[in-house]
C-alpha positions as CSV (number, residue, x, y, z in Angstrom):
1,N,-3.7,-4.7,-13.9
2,E,-5.7,-7.7,-14.9
3,L,-6.6,-10.0,-12.0
4,E,-7.4,-13.6,-12.4
5,G,-11.1,-14.4,-12.7
6,F,-12.3,-10.9,-13.2
7,E,-13.4,-9.3,-16.5
8,E,-14.2,-5.6,-17.0
9,K,-17.8,-6.4,-18.1
10,Q,-18.5,-7.8,-14.6
11,Y,-17.8,-4.3,-13.2
12,K,-19.4,-2.2,-15.9
13,D,-22.3,-0.9,-13.7
14,A,-20.7,-1.6,-10.3
15,Q,-19.9,1.3,-8.0
16,K,-16.4,2.0,-7.0
17,K,-17.0,1.0,-3.4
18,Q,-18.1,-2.4,-4.5
19,I,-15.0,-2.8,-6.7
20,Y,-12.5,-1.5,-4.2
21,E,-14.0,-3.5,-1.3
22,N,-14.5,-6.8,-3.1
23,R,-12.8,-9.4,-1.0
24,D,-11.7,-11.7,-3.9
25,R,-10.1,-8.7,-5.6
26,I,-8.4,-7.6,-2.4
27,N,-7.1,-11.1,-1.9
28,A,-5.7,-11.2,-5.4
29,V,-4.0,-7.8,-5.1
30,A,-2.8,-8.6,-1.6
31,K,-1.1,-11.8,-2.9
32,Y,0.7,-9.7,-5.6
33,V,1.7,-7.1,-3.1
34,A,3.1,-9.7,-0.6
35,D,5.0,-11.4,-3.5
36,L,6.5,-8.1,-4.7
37,L,7.5,-7.1,-1.1
38,V,9.8,-10.2,-0.7
39,K,10.9,-10.5,-4.3
40,D,11.7,-6.8,-5.0
41,V,10.8,-4.0,-2.6
42,Y,12.6,-5.3,0.5
43,R,15.8,-5.9,-1.6
44,Q,15.9,-2.2,-2.7
45,I,18.1,0.5,-1.1
46,R,20.6,-2.2,-0.2
47,G,18.0,-4.3,1.6
48,T,16.2,-1.5,3.4
49,G,13.3,-0.8,1.0
50,K,9.8,-0.1,2.4
51,A,6.4,0.3,0.8
52,M,3.0,2.0,1.3
53,L,-0.4,0.7,0.1
54,A,-3.0,3.5,-0.3
55,V,-6.5,2.1,-0.4
56,H,-10.1,3.3,-0.9
57,S,-11.7,2.9,2.5
58,I,-11.2,1.8,6.1
59,K,-13.1,-1.4,5.3
60,A,-10.7,-2.1,2.4
61,A,-7.7,-1.3,4.6
62,I,-8.7,-3.8,7.3
63,A,-9.3,-6.5,4.6
64,Y,-5.9,-5.7,3.1
65,K,-4.1,-5.9,6.4
66,Q,-5.5,-9.4,6.9
67,A,-4.9,-10.6,3.4
68,V,-1.4,-9.2,2.9
69,T,-0.4,-10.5,6.3
70,K,-1.7,-14.0,5.5
71,H,0.1,-14.1,2.1
72,F,3.3,-12.5,3.6
73,E,3.4,-15.0,6.4
74,E,3.2,-17.9,3.9
75,L,6.0,-16.5,1.8
76,V,8.4,-15.9,4.8
77,Q,8.2,-19.6,5.6
78,Q,10.4,-20.2,2.5
79,P,14.1,-20.2,3.5
80,K,15.0,-17.6,0.8
81,Y,12.5,-15.1,2.3
82,E,12.6,-15.9,6.0
83,K,15.0,-12.9,6.6
84,Y,12.0,-10.6,6.0
85,A,9.8,-12.3,8.6
86,E,10.2,-9.4,11.1
87,A,9.1,-6.8,8.6
88,P,6.0,-5.2,10.0
89,I,2.7,-4.6,8.2
90,Y,1.0,-1.6,9.8
91,I,-2.3,0.1,9.1
92,V,-3.0,3.8,9.7
93,Y,-6.4,5.6,9.3
94,S,-8.5,8.0,11.2
95,D,-10.7,6.2,13.7
96,S,-14.3,5.6,12.7
97,Q,-17.2,4.6,14.9
98,D,-18.2,2.0,12.3
99,E,-14.9,0.1,12.1
100,Q,-12.3,-1.3,14.4
101,S,-9.6,1.1,15.5
102,A,-6.3,1.1,13.7
103,K,-4.7,0.8,17.2
104,G,-6.4,-2.5,17.7
105,L,-4.9,-3.8,14.5
106,N,-1.4,-2.6,15.3
107,S,-0.9,-4.6,18.6
108,G,-2.4,-1.8,20.6
109,W,0.2,0.8,19.4
110,S,-0.7,4.4,18.9
111,E,-0.2,6.0,15.5
112,E,2.9,7.8,16.8
113,K,4.4,4.5,18.0
114,V,3.6,2.8,14.7
115,L,5.3,5.5,12.7
116,E,8.3,5.5,15.0
117,N,8.7,1.8,14.7
118,F,8.2,1.8,10.9
119,A,11.0,4.3,10.7
120,L,13.3,2.1,12.8
121,K,12.6,-1.2,11.1
122,K,14.7,-2.3,8.2
123,N,11.7,-3.1,6.0
124,G,7.9,-2.8,6.3
125,L,4.6,-2.0,4.7
126,I,2.2,0.7,5.8
127,I,-1.4,0.6,4.7
128,V,-3.2,3.9,4.6
129,V,-6.6,5.3,3.6
130,A,-6.1,9.1,3.6
131,K,-3.5,9.7,6.3
132,L,0.2,10.0,5.4
133,Q,-0.5,10.6,1.7
134,T,0.7,14.1,2.3
135,G,3.7,15.2,4.4
136,F,4.9,11.6,5.3
137,D,8.7,11.7,4.9
138,E,10.1,8.2,5.0
139,R,13.2,8.3,2.8
140,K,13.4,4.5,2.4
141,L,9.9,4.3,1.0
142,H,10.6,2.7,-2.3
143,T,7.2,1.5,-3.6
144,L,3.7,2.9,-3.5
145,F,0.8,0.6,-4.3
146,L,-2.4,2.4,-5.2
147,D,-5.8,0.8,-4.9
148,K,-7.8,3.9,-5.0
149,E,-8.3,6.8,-7.3
150,I,-6.2,9.9,-6.8
151,K,-6.7,13.3,-8.5
152,G,-5.4,16.8,-8.7
153,I,-2.9,18.1,-6.1
154,G,-3.7,15.0,-4.0
155,A,-2.3,12.8,-6.8
156,I,1.0,14.7,-6.9
157,Q,1.3,14.7,-3.1
158,T,0.5,11.0,-2.9
159,I,3.0,9.8,-5.5
160,S,5.6,12.1,-4.0
161,R,5.8,9.9,-0.9
162,V,8.3,7.7,-2.8
163,N,10.4,10.4,-4.4
164,R,12.5,11.3,-1.3
165,T,16.2,10.7,-1.8
166,T,18.6,8.7,0.4
167,K,21.9,7.0,-0.1
168,Y,21.7,4.0,-2.4
169,K,18.1,4.8,-3.5
170,N,18.3,4.8,-7.3
171,D,14.7,4.7,-8.2
172,C,11.1,4.3,-6.9
173,K,8.0,2.5,-8.1
174,I,4.3,3.2,-8.2
175,V,2.1,0.2,-8.8
176,D,-1.4,1.2,-9.8
177,F,-4.4,-1.2,-9.2
178,S,-7.0,1.5,-9.7
179,Y,-10.2,0.5,-11.6
180,N,-9.5,0.9,-15.4
181,N,-6.1,2.3,-14.5
182,V,-7.7,5.8,-14.1
183,N,-4.7,7.0,-12.1
184,V,-2.5,7.0,-15.2
185,Q,-4.6,9.8,-16.8
186,N,-5.3,11.4,-13.4
187,I,-1.6,11.8,-12.7
188,K,-0.9,13.1,-16.1
189,D,-3.7,15.6,-15.8
190,A,-2.5,16.7,-12.3
191,F,1.0,17.4,-13.6
192,E,-0.3,19.4,-16.6
193,Y,-2.5,21.5,-14.3
194,F,0.0,22.1,-11.5
């Protein structure tokens, strides 16, 4: 998952938080996510595909909401993608005293209302930190973007968000942006253990 302008040696001694909350990195990943939404994800399941982006922290989630929204809004100005303009980009996380509430970033909607609307919409992206990585059952969730490390049973539960079946759903995708692609091995290890 090479990103323009970044080399591994620059991160050699950096902490995960610094990597996963780096604004330039988030912007590059967000641009890729927005691009994939309109070019692939939303075309899946006969035009009803949806996606989830699981991120490292609330701070990263807020930055992703802003960056993905910016890039997505630019893309849907193009005639070939304007049909996706109404696809929502929601954010869900447990409230923190240090950060803005998710409700404030979702037009004042409660988490329950966000999930209800996400289920009703034809397409959409939901950005999460820890919530919804287990037990969330949206059958039209086609693609899972990971920008955090997942391990053990949590890895299995997280990637299982996209394996729900529905009519016309022939496959699903997991796109891993984790540092050094650690999730590839973490997921293998989880399946071997469990």
